[in-house]
C-alpha positions as CSV (number, residue, x, y, z in Angstrom):
1,M,78.7,-5.1,18.4
2,K,76.9,-3.7,21.4
3,N,74.0,-2.5,19.2
4,K,73.4,-6.0,17.9
5,Q,73.4,-7.4,21.5
6,N,70.9,-4.7,22.6
7,T,68.7,-5.5,19.6
8,F,68.7,-9.2,20.5
9,W,67.5,-8.5,24.1
10,V,64.8,-6.1,22.9
11,F,63.4,-8.7,20.6
12,A,63.8,-11.5,23.1
13,G,61.9,-9.4,25.7
14,F,59.2,-8.5,23.3
15,F,58.6,-12.2,22.2
16,F,58.6,-13.2,25.9
17,F,56.0,-10.6,26.6
18,V,53.8,-11.8,23.7
19,F,54.2,-15.4,24.9
20,L,53.0,-14.4,28.4
21,V,50.0,-12.5,27.0
22,F,49.1,-15.5,24.9
23,L,49.2,-17.7,27.9
24,G,47.1,-15.3,30.0
25,I,44.4,-15.1,27.2
26,N,44.3,-18.9,26.9
27,A,43.9,-19.3,30.7
28,G,40.9,-17.0,30.7
29,E,42.6,-14.3,32.7
30,T,41.2,-11.4,30.6
31,R,37.7,-11.8,32.1
32,A,39.0,-11.9,35.7
33,I,41.1,-8.8,35.1
34,L,38.3,-6.8,33.6
35,E,35.9,-7.8,36.4
36,K,38.4,-6.7,39.0
37,A,39.1,-3.4,37.2
38,T,35.4,-2.7,37.0
39,K,34.9,-3.3,40.7
40,I,37.8,-1.1,41.6
41,C,36.6,1.7,39.3
42,L,33.1,1.6,40.6
43,S,34.2,1.6,44.2
44,C,36.5,4.6,43.5
45,I,33.7,6.8,42.2
46,G,31.3,5.6,45.0
47,L,28.9,3.4,43.0
48,G,30.1,0.1,44.3
């Protein structure tokens, strides 16, 4: 019985994660995250 309960929570967490990723993509957050990551990386290596 415990194995079925664990499986349920694994799938519930996975679908919740997919839902949040979908919301982030629709809100246009991917561009903002990539811009921030580029700025951080360039400043770390001394080019920014």
